[in-house]
Every structure is written in C-alpha cells, then in structure tokens.
C-alpha positions as CSV (number, residue, x, y, z in Angstrom):
1,M,69.6,-67.3,206.8
2,N,70.8,-64.9,209.3
3,W,69.2,-61.6,208.4
4,N,71.9,-59.8,210.4
5,T,74.6,-61.2,208.2
6,W,73.0,-60.5,204.9
7,K,71.0,-57.2,205.5
8,T,73.9,-54.9,204.6
9,P,74.9,-56.5,201.5
10,L,71.2,-56.7,200.3
11,K,70.6,-53.0,201.1
12,A,73.8,-52.2,199.3
13,L,72.7,-54.3,196.2
14,V,69.2,-52.3,196.2
15,V,71.0,-48.9,196.2
16,L,73.5,-50.1,193.6
17,A,70.7,-51.5,191.4
18,T,68.5,-48.1,191.9
19,I,71.7,-46.2,190.7
20,L,72.3,-48.2,187.7
21,I,68.5,-48.4,186.6
22,S,68.3,-44.6,187.1
23,L,71.4,-43.9,185.1
24,R,70.0,-46.2,182.4
25,L,66.8,-44.2,182.2
26,V,68.5,-40.6,182.4
27,I,71.4,-40.9,180.1
28,P,71.5,-38.9,177.8
29,V,69.7,-36.4,179.7
30,Q,68.9,-34.2,176.8
31,K,66.9,-37.0,175.0
32,S,65.4,-38.6,178.3
33,I,63.8,-35.6,179.9
34,H,61.0,-34.0,177.8
35,L,60.5,-30.1,178.5
36,G,57.2,-28.6,178.7
37,L,55.7,-25.7,176.6
38,D,57.0,-23.1,178.9
39,L,60.5,-24.4,178.8
40,Q,61.1,-25.1,175.0
41,G,58.4,-23.1,173.3
42,G,55.5,-24.2,171.3
43,Y,51.8,-23.8,170.9
44,R,48.9,-23.7,173.6
45,L,45.3,-24.0,172.6
46,L,42.0,-24.0,174.3
47,L,39.2,-25.7,172.6
48,Q,35.4,-25.0,173.3
49,L,33.1,-28.1,172.8
50,Y,29.6,-27.5,171.3
51,P,26.6,-30.0,171.5
52,T,25.3,-31.4,168.5
53,A,22.0,-33.3,167.4
54,E,23.7,-36.6,168.3
55,V,25.4,-35.3,171.5
56,P,23.1,-32.8,172.9
57,T,24.9,-32.4,176.2
58,I,28.7,-32.2,176.9
59,T,29.5,-34.6,179.6
60,S,32.6,-35.7,181.4
61,Q,32.6,-38.9,179.2
62,V,32.3,-36.7,176.0
63,Q,35.2,-34.7,177.1
64,A,37.2,-37.8,177.6
65,E,36.4,-39.2,174.2
66,T,37.3,-36.0,172.7
67,I,40.6,-36.0,174.4
68,Q,41.3,-39.4,173.2
69,V,40.7,-38.6,169.4
70,I,42.7,-35.4,169.8
71,Q,45.5,-37.5,171.5
72,R,45.7,-39.8,168.5
73,R,45.6,-37.0,166.0
74,V,48.5,-35.0,167.9
75,D,50.5,-38.4,167.9
76,G,50.2,-38.4,164.2
77,L,51.8,-34.8,164.1
78,G,54.9,-36.2,165.8
79,V,54.8,-33.7,168.7
80,T,56.9,-34.7,171.7
81,A,55.1,-35.1,175.0
82,P,52.0,-33.1,174.3
83,T,49.8,-32.2,177.2
84,I,45.9,-32.5,176.8
85,T,43.6,-31.8,179.7
86,K,40.1,-31.2,180.7
87,V,39.3,-27.5,181.4
88,G,36.0,-27.1,183.3
89,N,33.0,-28.8,181.9
90,N,33.2,-28.2,178.3
91,R,36.7,-27.2,177.3
92,I,39.9,-29.0,176.7
93,G,43.4,-27.4,176.9
94,V,46.2,-28.5,174.4
95,D,49.8,-27.9,174.8
96,L,52.0,-28.7,171.9
97,P,55.8,-28.3,172.8
98,D,58.0,-27.6,169.9
99,V,55.3,-27.8,167.4
100,K,56.5,-27.4,163.7
101,D,53.3,-26.3,161.9
102,P,50.8,-24.3,164.1
103,A,48.3,-23.9,161.1
104,Q,48.2,-27.7,160.6
105,A,47.8,-28.3,164.3
106,E,44.8,-26.0,164.4
107,K,43.1,-27.3,161.5
108,L,43.7,-30.9,162.8
109,L,42.2,-30.2,166.2
110,K,39.1,-28.2,165.3
111,Q,37.9,-30.5,162.1
112,V,35.4,-33.0,162.9
113,A,36.7,-35.4,160.3
114,V,33.7,-37.7,159.1
115,L,34.4,-39.4,155.9
116,D,31.2,-40.4,154.0
117,Y,31.1,-42.6,150.9
118,K,28.1,-41.9,148.5
119,I,27.3,-42.9,145.0
120,V,27.5,-39.7,143.0
121,P,25.6,-39.1,139.8
122,V,27.8,-38.3,136.8
123,Q,26.7,-34.9,136.3
124,V,27.2,-34.0,139.9
125,M,30.7,-35.4,139.8
126,Q,31.4,-33.5,136.7
127,Q,30.3,-30.2,138.3
128,A,31.9,-30.9,141.5
129,E,35.3,-31.5,139.9
130,A,34.9,-28.4,138.0
131,D,33.9,-26.3,141.0
132,L,36.8,-27.9,143.0
133,V,39.3,-26.6,140.5
134,A,37.6,-23.1,140.2
135,C,37.5,-22.6,144.2
136,K,41.2,-23.5,144.4
137,A,42.1,-21.0,141.9
138,N,39.7,-18.3,143.4
139,P,38.6,-19.0,147.0
140,K,36.2,-16.0,146.6
141,D,34.0,-17.8,144.1
142,S,31.2,-18.4,146.7
143,K,29.0,-20.3,144.2
144,A,31.8,-22.8,143.3
145,C,33.1,-23.2,146.8
146,Q,29.7,-23.7,148.3
147,F,28.9,-26.5,146.0
148,V,32.2,-28.2,146.9
149,A,31.5,-27.6,150.6
150,E,27.9,-28.7,150.8
151,G,26.0,-28.9,147.4
152,A,27.7,-32.0,146.0
153,Y,27.0,-33.9,149.3
154,A,23.3,-33.0,149.2
155,A,22.9,-33.6,145.5
156,S,24.5,-37.2,145.8
157,G,22.8,-40.5,147.0
158,P,22.7,-41.8,150.6
159,V,25.7,-42.7,152.7
160,V,26.9,-46.2,151.8
161,Y,29.9,-46.4,153.8
162,S,31.8,-44.5,156.4
163,G,35.2,-43.6,157.7
164,K,34.4,-45.4,161.0
165,D,34.3,-48.6,159.0
166,L,38.0,-48.2,157.9
167,K,40.6,-50.4,159.5
168,G,43.5,-48.0,158.6
169,A,44.7,-45.5,156.4
170,Q,48.1,-44.6,155.1
171,A,49.4,-41.6,153.1
172,G,51.0,-42.8,149.8
173,Y,51.3,-42.4,146.0
174,D,49.4,-43.6,143.0
175,Q,51.1,-45.2,140.0
176,G,51.5,-41.8,138.5
177,G,53.4,-40.5,141.5
178,R,50.4,-38.4,142.8
179,P,49.9,-38.2,146.5
180,N,46.9,-40.5,147.6
181,I,45.6,-42.3,150.6
182,D,45.7,-46.1,150.8
183,F,43.0,-47.5,153.1
184,Q,41.9,-51.1,154.6
185,T,38.3,-51.9,155.5
186,K,37.1,-53.6,158.7
187,D,34.4,-55.6,156.6
188,P,35.9,-56.6,153.2
189,A,32.9,-58.5,152.3
190,R,30.6,-55.7,152.7
191,F,32.7,-53.2,151.0
192,G,33.1,-55.8,148.1
193,R,29.3,-56.2,147.9
194,L,29.0,-52.3,147.6
195,T,31.5,-51.9,144.9
196,T,30.2,-54.9,142.9
197,K,26.8,-53.4,143.0
198,A,28.0,-50.0,142.0
199,L,30.5,-51.1,139.2
200,G,31.1,-48.3,136.6
201,K,29.4,-45.6,138.9
202,P,31.5,-42.7,140.7
203,L,32.1,-43.4,144.5
204,G,32.2,-40.1,146.0
205,L,34.3,-39.3,149.2
206,F,33.2,-36.4,151.3
207,L,35.0,-35.1,154.4
208,D,32.7,-33.3,156.7
209,H,30.4,-33.0,153.7
210,R,33.1,-31.5,151.7
211,Y,33.6,-33.1,148.3
212,L,37.0,-34.6,148.0
213,S,37.0,-36.9,144.7
214,A,34.8,-39.5,143.1
215,P,36.7,-42.1,141.4
216,T,34.7,-44.6,139.1
217,I,34.5,-48.0,140.4
218,Q,36.4,-50.1,137.8
219,S,36.3,-53.4,139.7
220,P,35.1,-54.7,143.0
221,I,37.2,-53.6,146.1
222,F,37.4,-55.9,149.0
223,G,40.2,-55.6,151.7
224,S,41.9,-52.4,150.5
225,G,41.6,-49.3,148.1
226,Q,42.8,-45.9,147.3
227,I,41.4,-42.4,147.9
228,T,42.5,-40.3,145.1
229,G,42.0,-36.6,144.4
230,N,43.9,-33.3,143.7
231,F,45.8,-33.7,147.1
232,T,49.1,-32.2,148.1
233,Q,51.5,-34.5,150.2
234,K,50.6,-32.6,153.5
235,Q,47.0,-33.1,152.9
236,T,47.1,-36.7,152.4
237,I,49.3,-37.2,155.7
238,T,46.7,-35.0,157.5
239,L,43.7,-36.8,156.1
240,A,45.3,-40.3,156.8
241,N,45.9,-39.2,160.4
242,E,42.4,-38.0,161.0
243,L,40.9,-41.2,159.5
244,N,43.2,-43.3,162.0
245,A,42.2,-41.0,164.9
246,G,38.6,-41.1,164.3
247,A,36.0,-38.3,164.3
248,L,35.5,-35.8,167.1
249,P,32.2,-36.7,168.9
250,V,31.3,-33.1,169.0
251,R,32.0,-29.8,167.2
252,T,35.0,-27.8,168.6
253,R,36.3,-24.3,168.2
254,I,39.6,-22.7,169.2
255,I,38.6,-19.9,171.6
256,E,42.2,-19.0,172.7
257,K,45.7,-19.7,171.2
258,E,49.0,-18.7,172.4
259,G,52.4,-19.3,171.0
260,I,55.6,-19.4,173.3
261,G,58.8,-18.7,171.4
262,P,61.8,-20.9,172.1
263,T,64.0,-18.2,173.1
264,L,61.9,-17.2,176.0
265,G,61.5,-20.9,177.0
266,H,65.3,-21.3,176.9
267,I,65.8,-18.2,179.1
268,D,63.3,-19.5,181.8
269,L,64.9,-23.0,181.6
270,V,68.6,-21.5,182.2
271,K,67.3,-19.4,185.1
272,S,65.3,-22.1,186.7
273,L,68.3,-24.7,186.5
274,Y,70.5,-22.0,188.1
275,A,68.2,-21.4,190.7
276,S,67.6,-25.1,191.5
277,M,71.4,-25.7,191.5
278,L,72.0,-22.8,193.7
279,G,69.4,-24.0,196.1
280,L,70.7,-27.5,196.2
281,G,74.3,-26.4,196.7
282,L,73.2,-24.3,199.6
283,V,71.5,-27.3,201.2
284,L,74.4,-29.6,200.7
285,I,76.8,-27.1,202.3
286,F,74.4,-26.6,205.1
287,M,74.0,-30.3,205.7
288,A,77.8,-31.1,205.8
289,A,78.6,-27.9,207.9
290,F,76.1,-28.3,210.6
291,Y,75.7,-32.1,210.9
292,R,79.3,-33.1,210.0
293,M,79.6,-36.7,208.8
294,P,75.7,-37.7,208.9
295,G,75.3,-34.5,206.7
296,V,77.7,-35.7,204.2
297,L,76.0,-39.0,204.1
298,A,72.6,-37.2,203.7
299,D,74.1,-35.2,200.9
300,L,74.9,-38.6,199.2
301,A,71.5,-39.7,199.7
302,L,70.2,-36.4,198.3
303,V,72.1,-36.8,195.2
304,L,70.7,-40.2,194.8
305,Y,67.4,-38.6,195.2
306,V,68.0,-36.2,192.5
307,L,68.9,-39.0,190.1
308,V,65.9,-41.1,190.9
309,M,63.7,-38.1,190.5
310,L,65.1,-37.5,187.0
311,A,64.6,-41.3,186.3
312,I,61.0,-41.2,187.2
313,L,60.6,-38.1,184.8
314,A,62.3,-40.0,182.0
315,G,60.5,-43.4,182.7
316,T,57.0,-41.8,182.6
317,Q,57.8,-39.6,179.8
318,A,56.4,-36.6,181.9
319,S,57.1,-33.0,180.6
320,L,59.1,-30.9,182.9
321,T,57.6,-27.5,183.4
322,L,58.5,-24.4,185.4
323,P,56.1,-25.3,188.0
324,G,57.3,-28.9,188.0
325,I,60.8,-27.6,188.8
326,A,59.2,-25.6,191.6
327,G,57.8,-28.8,193.0
328,F,61.1,-30.5,192.4
329,V,62.9,-27.9,194.6
330,L,60.3,-27.9,197.3
331,S,60.6,-31.8,197.8
332,I,64.3,-31.3,198.2
333,G,63.3,-29.3,201.1
334,M,61.2,-32.2,202.4
335,A,64.2,-34.4,202.0
336,V,66.3,-32.2,204.1
337,D,63.6,-31.6,206.7
338,A,63.4,-35.3,207.2
339,N,67.1,-35.8,207.7
340,V,67.2,-32.8,210.1
341,L,64.5,-34.5,212.2
342,I,66.3,-37.7,212.2
343,F,69.9,-36.2,213.1
344,E,68.6,-33.8,215.9
345,R,67.1,-37.1,217.3
346,I,70.4,-39.0,217.1
347,K,72.1,-36.0,219.0
348,E,69.6,-36.1,221.7
349,E,70.1,-39.8,222.3
350,L,73.8,-39.0,222.5
351,W,73.2,-36.4,225.1
352,N,71.2,-38.9,226.9
353,G,74.4,-41.0,227.2
354,K,73.6,-43.8,224.7
355,S,76.2,-45.3,222.6
356,L,76.7,-44.3,219.1
357,R,75.0,-47.5,217.7
358,A,72.1,-47.2,220.2
359,A,71.5,-43.5,219.4
360,V,71.6,-44.1,215.5
361,R,69.0,-47.0,215.9
362,V,66.7,-45.1,218.5
363,G,67.0,-41.8,216.8
364,F,65.7,-43.3,213.3
365,E,63.0,-45.1,215.0
366,R,61.7,-42.3,217.0
367,A,62.0,-39.8,214.3
368,F,60.3,-42.0,211.9
369,S,56.6,-41.1,213.1
370,A,57.1,-37.4,212.6
371,V,59.1,-37.8,209.3
372,F,56.2,-40.2,207.9
373,D,53.4,-37.9,209.2
374,S,54.9,-34.8,207.5
375,H,55.6,-36.6,204.3
376,F,52.4,-38.3,204.1
377,T,50.3,-35.2,204.4
378,T,52.2,-33.6,201.7
379,I,51.8,-36.6,199.4
380,V,48.0,-36.6,200.0
381,G,47.8,-32.9,199.2
382,A,50.0,-33.2,196.0
383,G,47.8,-36.2,194.9
384,V,44.5,-34.4,195.2
385,L,46.2,-31.5,193.3
386,F,47.1,-33.9,190.5
387,M,43.8,-35.4,190.2
388,L,41.7,-32.2,190.3
389,G,44.2,-29.8,188.8
390,T,44.8,-28.9,185.3
391,G,47.8,-27.9,183.0
392,T,50.7,-26.4,184.9
393,V,49.1,-27.4,188.3
394,K,49.4,-31.0,187.4
395,G,53.2,-30.6,186.5
396,F,53.8,-28.9,190.1
397,A,51.8,-31.9,191.7
398,F,53.5,-34.5,189.8
399,T,57.0,-33.6,190.8
400,L,55.9,-32.7,194.4
401,F,54.1,-36.0,194.8
402,W,56.9,-38.2,193.6
403,G,59.7,-36.1,195.1
404,T,58.0,-36.4,198.5
405,V,57.7,-40.2,198.0
406,V,61.4,-40.6,196.9
407,S,62.7,-38.2,199.7
408,L,60.9,-40.3,202.3
409,A,62.6,-43.5,201.0
410,T,65.9,-42.0,200.7
411,A,65.7,-40.5,204.2
412,V,64.6,-43.8,206.0
413,F,66.4,-46.3,203.8
414,V,69.3,-44.7,202.0
415,T,70.6,-42.4,204.7
416,R,70.1,-45.1,207.4
417,F,71.9,-47.7,205.3
418,L,75.0,-45.3,204.9
419,V,74.9,-44.3,208.5
420,D,74.6,-48.0,209.6
421,L,77.5,-48.7,207.4
422,M,79.8,-46.1,209.1
423,V,78.7,-47.3,212.7
424,E,79.0,-51.0,211.8
425,Y,82.6,-50.7,210.6
426,N,83.5,-48.1,213.2
427,I,84.4,-45.5,210.6
428,L,84.5,-41.8,212.0
429,S,82.6,-43.0,215.0
430,A,83.6,-40.3,217.5
431,P,80.6,-38.2,218.6
432,E,82.3,-34.9,217.3
433,F,81.5,-36.2,213.8
434,Y,77.8,-36.3,214.7
435,G,77.9,-32.8,216.1
436,V,78.1,-33.5,219.7
437,R,81.2,-32.7,221.8
438,K,82.7,-35.7,223.7
439,A,82.2,-33.9,226.9
440,D,78.5,-33.4,226.2
441,V,77.7,-37.1,225.7
442,G,75.3,-38.1,228.5
443,V,74.9,-34.5,229.8
444,F,71.1,-34.9,230.0
445,S,71.5,-38.0,232.3
446,R,74.2,-36.2,234.4
447,T,71.9,-33.0,234.7
448,E,69.0,-35.4,236.0
449,A,71.2,-37.0,238.5
C-alpha cells in the first residue's frame, strides 16, 4: 500500500472518528459534565483521623483505607462526583456537590459503624428495650441513654458474630410493613451453627456498642436473615449503607465544615463561562486576522480541542471546578502558542524562497522541537501538581495536563492535516493567505545575494 495515497483519507478518518466519539460522550452536556462543589453548591468537610488501640499510628495506608470506606459510604448517598482526598498526614477532605442531607452525610462520615452480635440475657434485653423507648422520648434521660449506648453491650455475652462477616445488607420491610434490614452472611454454615446453638435466646445487635435490637432466635438462620428494631426508613438505609461499606479503621471527627449555596455556585459558573468564551473568542479572532488562512484552520483545530477536552471530562467523570476552568483556559493559550510558532516558521520559509508545499513541511518539522519542549515541561509540571496536590489544585492540574496533551496533538496533527489538505488540493495557496506578500517571497535569499 502506498502511504502517500492513503495518508490523507486515514487522517481524515481519525479526525472524523474523534469528533463523533467526542460528541457521543459530551451530548447532552448538562448531564455529561459534572460540576464541582464550587460551581453547583454543596458541602465541604475536613475529617481528622485519630489513632486507636488497634491502629496506634495514622499512616498513609490507613488514610487510603479510610478513604475507600468513606467513598463506599458516599456512593450509597447517591452524591454525584464526590471528591475525597488526603490532606496532610492525618486528615481527609470530602467535597459533596449538591448533597441533599448534610446532617446524614456528617453522621455517615464520622461513625465507625462496627456491628457486633451478642447473646443477650433476657433481663438485659428487657431493660435495653425499655431504656431505648425512654431515651427516644427524652434524650436528656442520661441513665436510660447511657444503658442503650454502652450498658447493654457491657452486660451481654461475648461477640459471637460481627458486621465484617456479612456479605451484604439491604434496607427493606418486615411482614408488618415496618422498616428493617435484610442481610446475607459470608459463612452460612457458621451462622447456622451459632443460631442453632442459641435457639430461643435473644441475639443482640450492637452498632458501635449501641444497642439496636435483640430478636429472639426462633429457628436456625443460615444464608440470610433480618435485623429488626425500632427503625425509621432513613435509619435502615443509612445502616445498610454503613454495613456494606465496612467499618472505618480509625476514629474520625469533623473539624471543619462549609456549606456553599447553589446560588453562589451558579453565579461563579456563569461568570467563568463568560470569561472563557470571551477569551476563546478573542483568540479565534486574533488567529484568523493575523495568520489569515492558517489561522482559520487553527481555529477549527481549536474548536476540536475544546470538544475533545469536554469529552475527556465526561468520559473520566471528573468534576469541573473553578480552578479546572482556569487550567482549561490556560491550556487554550498553550494550543495557540504552538500554532503561532509553527505559522511564524512557515512564513520564514516562504521569505527564504521555498515553495508553499516545502515551507509547510519544513515549518512544521523545524517548529516541532520547540512546540514539544514547551508542552512537555508543562505536562510534567501539571502531572506533579496532580500527584502531590489536593482538592482544587488537582482540578486545575487535571485540566491543564490533559489540555496541554490535547493541544499538542491538535497543533501537530489536526492543524497539520488541515493545512496539508489545502496545499495538496491547491486551495487558497497564494502566499498572501499565509501572511506573506507575494513580493516578499524569497526576500531573505535576495538580501543575502
């Protein structure tokens, strides 16, 4: 196969496929692009991690394990594109865009959620049930609330089963229509032996040592069972989510919290979009006015660049933040800078007396090293920012990194393809369309002579 014959159709196919894939990912843009906390409002929390007897030191691995548990819990809330990052050596930042229930989110993030099963003496179960009702009716009843929180746990037998041995849990309803939790065990045989041995006895369920309920074991339970108690529907959903997510490896406490209203976020978004569109518009006008036909082709490549960047944001489900928009606009400047270097080199080759075809070929080849070096250094810097930065710094680094990568590709491939297409088919090939007067073609060679 002759490459010169097929290279133009193949390049056109690549460009067309890129456009179609990008459109498929981006449309509809309102649903495909996730906005960050600062643009749509939400809740920002900073969690402090505290050592325990089991985990005496907060290490990077402990932070990572805690983030995984928090991530699973947040996913259960249905929050769109949450951001959970390490902050220092013993803190975790959590951004919850468009969160519906901040109080539930706070409770979910700071609760350790260790579920223990114990065989409870009948008298302890009776007192715990009475105190549970009393504490709910009067939270200031310290004696009743204390027995529910710790006393019943201490007065019961040893732990015979734990939440980590559950395979899954789902919020549901019992036969009477009351909210409960259905669960499945990882080891049905073991749970079957336990419940067979304890037939007729109350099996107490304790969440972080707090008494939940103590249903009497009526028959052996193997693969699945129910957690019943005086639950509300919201409580069963929260508890099921915590059980599925697992327990936090250490204690956590919320030391900072900030709510951002959707109105403020909307104003920031509108202003940022106006600024971005104005900047992009000025760049397009400048390129077309100063570089003529190549500038117009660069503008087309720039439009494709914007489309590809939106597709990357949609495909990776990254959240677009205000710093992210700044990185996006900055990378547009990088794309323009690459085209400026290339087009100025083409003009120099025309002034040296080369033909248009040769000037385009040599111009792209000789400008490539400068274009690549400038882009590569920015890519490295953005990559380091993304790896070491936190929160909004990551948003800026993400768009700057991918924006610079895409701008390099559009400058050396898409713009080159469009310019080659014009030259190959002899469309608008007069030097004036490339910013060089016909009388100035070869002016450098004539001056040297």
